[in-house]
VMD Tcl script that draws the C-alpha trace (Angstrom):
set ca {
  {93.04 78.25 -126.38}
  {92.36 81.37 -124.34}
  {95.93 82.58 -124.84}
  {95.72 81.92 -128.58}
  {92.55 83.97 -128.93}
  {94.11 86.94 -127.22}
  {97.33 86.54 -129.20}
  {95.45 86.60 -132.49}
  {93.65 89.76 -131.42}
  {96.89 91.59 -130.67}
  {98.27 90.92 -134.16}
  {95.87 93.43 -135.70}
  {95.64 96.09 -132.98}
  {96.27 96.72 -129.36}
  {93.07 95.52 -127.66}
  {91.04 98.01 -125.68}
  {89.23 97.04 -122.48}
  {86.04 96.76 -124.55}
  {87.80 94.41 -127.00}
  {89.07 92.24 -124.16}
  {85.62 91.99 -122.61}
  {84.07 91.17 -126.01}
  {86.51 88.29 -126.51}
  {85.93 87.01 -122.99}
  {82.19 86.93 -123.57}
  {82.79 85.14 -126.89}
  {84.84 82.52 -125.08}
  {81.90 81.98 -122.72}
  {79.58 81.39 -125.69}
  {82.03 78.94 -127.26}
  {81.88 76.80 -124.14}
  {85.62 76.83 -123.57}
  {86.82 75.79 -120.08}
  {86.95 78.54 -117.48}
  {88.46 78.37 -114.03}
  {85.53 78.78 -111.65}
  {87.20 78.07 -108.34}
  {84.43 78.86 -105.90}
  {82.43 76.57 -103.68}
  {79.17 75.10 -104.95}
  {77.07 77.45 -102.81}
  {77.66 80.77 -101.13}
  {79.40 79.84 -97.85}
  {77.21 80.97 -94.96}
  {79.04 83.16 -92.45}
  {81.59 84.78 -94.77}
  {79.62 87.92 -95.64}
  {78.01 87.96 -92.21}
  {81.48 88.37 -90.71}
  {82.87 90.59 -93.46}
  {80.06 93.16 -93.47}
  {79.35 93.09 -89.73}
  {75.78 94.07 -90.57}
  {72.62 92.71 -92.14}
  {72.46 92.51 -95.95}
  {70.21 91.71 -98.87}
  {70.47 88.51 -100.87}
  {67.41 89.32 -103.03}
  {68.22 90.71 -106.47}
  {64.70 92.14 -106.52}
  {65.39 94.21 -103.42}
  {68.87 95.17 -104.63}
  {67.32 96.47 -107.84}
  {64.63 98.39 -105.93}
  {67.33 100.00 -103.76}
  {69.38 100.86 -106.87}
  {72.38 98.87 -105.66}
  {73.62 97.84 -109.10}
  {75.71 101.00 -109.16}
  {77.60 102.78 -106.40}
  {80.59 104.83 -105.26}
  {82.42 105.50 -101.99}
  {81.82 108.72 -100.09}
  {85.53 109.56 -99.78}
  {88.07 108.88 -102.54}
  {91.10 106.91 -101.21}
  {94.39 108.65 -101.95}
  {97.05 107.28 -104.25}
  {100.54 106.64 -102.93}
  {103.70 104.65 -103.52}
  {104.02 101.02 -102.41}
  {107.68 101.49 -101.35}
  {109.01 98.22 -102.80}
  {111.81 96.24 -101.20}
  {113.93 96.35 -104.36}
  {114.48 100.10 -103.94}
  {114.96 100.04 -100.17}
  {111.39 100.41 -98.94}
  {110.99 103.68 -97.07}
  {114.78 104.16 -97.29}
  {114.32 104.99 -101.00}
  {115.62 108.53 -101.57}
  {112.90 109.44 -104.01}
  {113.79 113.18 -104.03}
  {117.54 112.63 -104.49}
  {118.45 113.00 -108.21}
  {121.66 111.02 -107.62}
  {119.92 107.97 -106.21}
  {120.18 105.07 -108.71}
  {116.77 105.01 -110.38}
  {116.89 101.31 -111.20}
  {115.29 98.10 -110.01}
  {118.65 96.94 -108.64}
  {118.63 96.65 -104.85}
  {122.44 96.43 -104.70}
  {123.07 99.76 -106.40}
  {120.64 101.57 -104.13}
  {122.03 100.00 -100.97}
  {125.62 100.82 -101.95}
  {124.62 104.43 -102.61}
  {122.97 104.61 -99.18}
  {126.12 103.30 -97.46}
  {128.28 105.76 -99.41}
  {126.37 108.65 -97.82}
  {127.34 107.78 -94.25}
  {129.06 110.79 -92.74}
  {128.41 112.90 -95.85}
  {126.84 116.29 -95.26}
  {123.59 116.43 -97.26}
  {120.49 118.53 -97.45}
  {117.67 117.11 -95.37}
  {115.16 117.65 -98.17}
  {116.62 114.80 -100.28}
  {116.60 112.23 -97.50}
  {114.27 109.26 -97.60}
  {111.19 109.04 -95.35}
  {113.02 106.47 -93.19}
  {116.12 108.67 -92.84}
  {114.03 111.69 -91.83}
  {112.17 109.54 -89.32}
  {115.47 108.28 -87.86}
  {116.71 111.83 -87.32}
  {113.41 112.83 -85.73}
  {113.56 109.94 -83.25}
  {117.30 110.41 -82.59}
  {118.12 106.94 -83.91}
  {120.30 108.00 -86.85}
  {119.86 106.19 -90.19}
  {123.29 104.54 -90.01}
  {122.93 103.34 -86.42}
  {122.18 99.67 -85.69}
  {118.46 99.20 -85.19}
  {117.40 102.22 -87.22}
  {114.34 102.17 -89.45}
  {116.56 102.81 -92.48}
  {118.64 99.73 -91.69}
  {115.49 97.65 -91.24}
  {114.15 98.77 -94.62}
  {117.34 97.91 -96.51}
  {117.49 94.53 -94.79}
  {114.11 93.57 -96.28}
  {115.74 92.80 -99.64}
  {119.18 91.78 -98.44}
  {118.67 88.03 -98.17}
  {116.86 87.69 -101.50}
  {119.48 89.80 -103.26}
  {122.35 87.77 -101.78}
  {120.71 84.52 -102.94}
  {119.44 85.53 -106.39}
  {121.12 88.80 -107.34}
  {117.78 90.60 -107.54}
  {114.71 91.46 -105.49}
  {111.14 90.85 -106.73}
  {109.66 94.14 -107.88}
  {106.12 93.44 -106.56}
  {107.10 93.05 -102.91}
  {106.35 96.18 -100.93}
  {103.76 97.65 -98.59}
  {100.66 97.98 -100.74}
  {99.01 96.12 -97.84}
  {99.81 99.21 -95.75}
  {99.16 101.90 -98.37}
  {95.69 100.51 -99.20}
  {94.21 100.77 -95.67}
  {96.09 104.02 -94.99}
  {94.47 105.59 -98.06}
  {91.03 104.60 -96.74}
  {91.34 105.23 -93.01}
  {93.71 108.22 -92.85}
  {93.02 111.67 -94.36}
  {95.05 112.64 -97.42}
  {98.00 114.89 -96.40}
  {97.44 118.34 -97.91}
  {100.69 120.21 -97.19}
  {104.25 119.71 -95.95}
  {105.44 120.03 -92.35}
  {108.74 121.66 -91.28}
  {110.84 120.67 -88.26}
  {113.93 122.33 -86.77}
  {116.60 120.31 -85.00}
  {120.21 121.08 -83.99}
  {121.38 119.55 -87.29}
  {119.17 121.97 -89.18}
  {115.64 122.40 -90.52}
  {114.06 119.84 -92.76}
  {110.69 119.23 -94.36}
  {108.47 116.20 -94.21}
  {106.62 116.30 -97.50}
  {103.14 114.92 -98.05}
  {104.84 111.93 -99.73}
  {106.95 111.30 -96.61}
  {103.85 111.45 -94.43}
  {101.97 109.09 -96.77}
  {104.93 106.69 -96.57}
  {104.96 106.65 -92.77}
  {101.18 106.23 -92.71}
  {101.49 103.28 -95.08}
  {104.14 101.69 -92.85}
  {101.91 102.36 -89.83}
  {99.22 100.14 -91.36}
  {101.61 97.66 -92.97}
  {103.37 96.51 -89.80}
  {101.06 97.44 -86.94}
  {98.92 94.87 -85.16}
  {95.18 95.11 -85.83}
  {92.24 92.87 -86.67}
  {91.02 92.45 -90.23}
  {87.94 90.91 -91.84}
  {88.43 88.68 -94.89}
  {86.52 86.92 -97.65}
  {88.25 84.50 -100.02}
  {91.68 82.92 -99.95}
  {95.16 83.72 -101.16}
  {96.51 81.22 -103.65}
  {100.28 80.82 -103.46}
  {100.54 78.34 -106.31}
  {102.04 79.36 -109.65}
  {100.09 76.55 -111.35}
  {96.63 75.70 -110.04}
  {95.30 72.14 -110.35}
  {91.90 71.78 -111.99}
  {89.55 68.93 -112.82}
  {88.42 67.98 -116.34}
  {85.95 70.85 -116.43}
  {88.57 73.41 -115.54}
  {87.43 73.83 -111.96}
  {90.05 74.34 -109.25}
  {90.35 71.37 -106.89}
  {92.78 72.85 -104.35}
  {90.75 74.46 -101.50}
  {93.70 76.76 -100.79}
  {93.18 78.30 -104.23}
  {89.45 78.93 -104.04}
  {89.03 82.63 -104.68}
  {86.14 84.59 -103.21}
  {82.76 83.17 -104.20}
  {81.10 85.35 -106.90}
  {77.96 85.56 -104.77}
  {79.99 86.94 -101.86}
  {81.76 89.33 -104.23}
  {78.40 90.61 -105.48}
  {77.08 91.11 -101.94}
  {80.30 92.78 -100.71}
  {80.31 95.21 -103.63}
  {76.64 96.18 -103.38}
  {76.68 96.57 -99.59}
  {80.11 97.99 -98.74}
  {80.21 100.47 -101.63}
  {76.53 100.62 -102.58}
  {74.93 100.80 -99.12}
  {77.68 101.92 -96.73}
  {79.52 104.09 -99.29}
  {82.76 102.70 -97.83}
  {85.78 101.24 -99.60}
  {87.26 97.80 -99.04}
  {90.45 96.22 -100.34}
  {90.89 93.54 -102.98}
  {93.85 91.54 -104.17}
  {93.29 92.49 -107.79}
  {95.47 89.67 -109.18}
  {94.40 86.03 -109.20}
  {97.98 84.69 -109.28}
  {100.55 84.22 -106.50}
  {101.47 87.90 -106.45}
  {99.45 90.17 -104.19}
  {98.43 93.69 -105.26}
  {96.14 95.35 -102.72}
  {93.81 98.04 -104.07}
  {90.90 99.98 -102.54}
  {87.60 99.77 -104.41}
  {86.24 103.19 -105.42}
  {83.08 102.57 -107.46}
  {81.22 99.97 -109.52}
  {78.55 99.53 -112.16}
  {76.79 96.28 -113.10}
  {75.17 94.93 -116.23}
  {73.38 91.60 -116.65}
  {73.60 89.11 -119.50}
  {71.95 85.90 -120.64}
  {74.19 83.06 -119.31}
  {73.72 81.16 -122.59}
  {73.71 84.02 -125.10}
  {76.07 86.50 -123.49}
  {75.53 89.14 -126.19}
  {72.01 89.65 -124.85}
  {72.40 92.35 -122.17}
  {70.16 94.36 -119.89}
  {70.28 96.60 -116.83}
  {67.38 94.55 -115.43}
  {68.24 91.03 -114.36}
  {64.77 89.59 -115.15}
  {65.23 90.42 -118.83}
  {68.11 87.95 -119.22}
  {67.45 85.34 -116.54}
  {67.48 81.61 -117.37}
  {65.49 78.83 -115.74}
  {68.21 76.42 -114.67}
  {66.09 73.27 -115.00}
  {65.09 74.14 -118.56}
  {68.47 75.10 -120.01}
  {71.07 72.41 -120.49}
  {73.45 74.91 -122.12}
  {74.36 76.66 -118.89}
  {77.96 75.61 -118.10}
  {79.18 73.85 -114.95}
  {75.78 72.35 -114.22}
  {77.09 69.80 -111.73}
  {78.74 72.48 -109.60}
  {75.72 74.68 -109.02}
  {74.09 75.21 -105.65}
  {71.33 72.61 -105.02}
  {68.95 75.53 -104.39}
  {69.47 76.99 -107.87}
  {66.26 77.82 -109.72}
  {67.59 80.58 -112.02}
  {70.97 81.69 -113.36}
  {71.91 85.16 -114.59}
  {75.22 86.54 -115.84}
  {76.81 89.69 -114.41}
  {79.48 92.06 -115.71}
  {80.79 94.19 -112.83}
  {82.98 97.11 -113.86}
  {84.84 98.54 -110.91}
  {87.18 101.44 -110.36}
  {90.09 100.78 -108.02}
  {92.59 103.23 -106.58}
  {96.14 102.48 -107.78}
  {99.70 103.26 -106.70}
  {101.68 106.21 -107.99}
  {105.33 107.19 -107.88}
  {106.41 109.60 -105.12}
  {105.79 113.18 -106.16}
  {102.57 112.50 -108.05}
  {99.88 114.43 -106.19}
  {96.86 113.24 -108.18}
  {94.73 110.30 -107.11}
  {94.66 107.72 -109.89}
  {91.99 105.10 -110.52}
  {91.95 102.15 -112.90}
  {89.20 99.84 -114.16}
  {88.77 96.11 -113.60}
  {86.03 94.02 -115.23}
  {84.84 90.82 -113.56}
  {82.38 88.43 -115.28}
  {80.43 85.80 -113.36}
  {77.12 83.97 -112.96}
  {74.78 84.30 -110.01}
  {72.70 81.33 -108.91}
  {69.27 82.33 -107.61}
  {66.55 80.47 -105.74}
  {62.84 80.64 -106.63}
  {62.54 84.06 -104.92}
  {65.60 85.51 -106.72}
  {67.82 85.29 -103.66}
  {71.53 84.86 -104.40}
  {72.62 81.39 -103.29}
  {75.86 80.88 -105.22}
  {77.86 81.75 -108.29}
  {80.53 80.76 -110.80}
  {83.30 82.87 -112.32}
  {83.16 82.94 -116.11}
  {86.89 83.45 -116.72}
  {90.14 83.79 -114.79}
  {89.85 87.52 -114.07}
  {88.59 87.90 -110.54}
  {89.70 89.27 -107.15}
  {91.75 86.74 -105.20}
  {90.42 87.84 -101.83}
  {88.77 90.81 -100.11}
  {89.62 92.42 -96.80}
  {89.06 95.44 -94.60}
  {89.94 96.65 -91.14}
  {87.51 95.67 -88.40}
  {85.50 98.83 -87.63}
  {86.82 100.89 -84.73}
  {90.31 99.37 -84.46}
  {93.72 100.98 -85.02}
  {97.23 99.52 -85.30}
  {99.16 98.87 -82.09}
  {102.95 98.68 -81.68}
  {105.57 97.41 -79.21}
  {106.55 100.96 -78.25}
  {103.00 102.01 -77.31}
  {103.66 101.28 -73.63}
  {106.36 103.97 -73.41}
  {104.98 107.43 -72.47}
  {105.85 110.03 -75.12}
  {105.44 113.78 -75.42}
  {105.63 115.58 -78.76}
  {107.38 118.48 -76.99}
  {110.15 116.13 -75.82}
  {110.85 114.50 -79.16}
  {114.27 112.80 -79.40}
  {114.62 112.20 -75.65}
  {115.48 108.79 -74.19}
  {111.87 107.60 -74.27}
  {111.55 108.45 -77.95}
  {114.75 106.61 -78.78}
  {113.63 103.56 -76.77}
  {110.18 103.49 -78.40}
  {111.75 103.88 -81.85}
  {114.18 101.01 -81.25}
  {111.35 98.71 -80.14}
  {109.21 99.60 -83.15}
  {112.08 99.58 -85.66}
  {112.66 95.90 -84.94}
  {109.17 95.32 -86.37}
  {109.57 97.87 -89.16}
  {106.93 100.09 -87.61}
  {106.89 103.84 -86.86}
  {105.86 105.48 -83.59}
  {102.08 105.72 -83.46}
  {101.93 109.14 -81.77}
  {104.24 110.68 -84.35}
  {102.39 109.29 -87.38}
  {98.98 110.36 -86.12}
  {100.31 113.83 -85.26}
  {101.88 114.20 -88.70}
  {98.58 113.44 -90.40}
  {96.86 115.96 -88.16}
  {99.44 118.65 -88.94}
  {99.19 118.15 -92.71}
  {95.44 118.83 -92.88}
}
mol new
graphics top color blue
foreach p $ca { graphics top sphere $p radius 0.5 }
foreach p [lrange $ca 0 end-1] q [lrange $ca 1 end] { graphics top cylinder $p $q radius 0.2 }
display resetview
């Protein structure tokens, strides 16, 4: 029924975000089934671990502290997600002759055709430039370029294609938060000639640094790998592996990470089996009557419902046993999104998530239910104070002795994991400021 409603809307005009939200709220009023795959109550310990700090559960105190709206202090930078189908970091994004298609085979054949061909360094891929800098050579066994092309080799040989969503957005997202945006290019001179590492090349290596390094993360929610999720008669997910983040935890994470700390965190913005990691930039909340969703207010008390006195509130049997009141929330968030190489601007996009909050007698958040299928799959961030570590970290390196035997040995160890040399990446980001 949900699909039919949206299909009928698109017959007359392309729906705007406001149209889509209006229809979703109408669906709530009609009492149609919604997937609300959270636990009955906010799971104790999840936000305690995720935030690593004390937090408010009282909507009264959140309102007094003006936490229903917020933005991060530093805008994360946009970058490419270097998908496997185009060769990962071996994608020659600045080469006009590189096959600009989603066909892994064409790109890999072009790469092999360049072996031994004299070419300008400024059209090489980030991986090729890195291989020359570490004296590995992009066509040598064990190079980073070879590792990157191998990421799609098996899937292409089995199916004839490589999934377009597979890349390193899980590296770009934390890199854009925890590393400064490169501001200008860096030139290097080697016996083969002089070449430039552009800001895009540096972003790429920084993304790989976070994608394949070892470091500790903090999570809330679960990743669902199922294409079809099993639900009960009320439309509630029954597979614990497909419980998304609890709406109460989502509300607390948003108000405290972005609202209080002014720091970004990362969400899987898609609720299906694909994973698209995006940093959260800002948010704004509005409350609605959980029975009459057209009744809105910026103050939660204006639209609150006494749970015991309203039989029209959906999913009654799945509410927290401590529920005294229920209030609806529309959270509009801005997330940072990927761009193609060469796009310097930082680009944000909007997501709208609609849910109920369950409150106790003192207006403390004790649980929640999603009101439709749009919701973040899971949340994560890097544990404060940690950085990625790599196999080659144990080898002593000197920037003034780049390309010596130690550099080659460290590169070979790291290349096996698809990771760059830590010292080089951190120095590149310093030099581009």
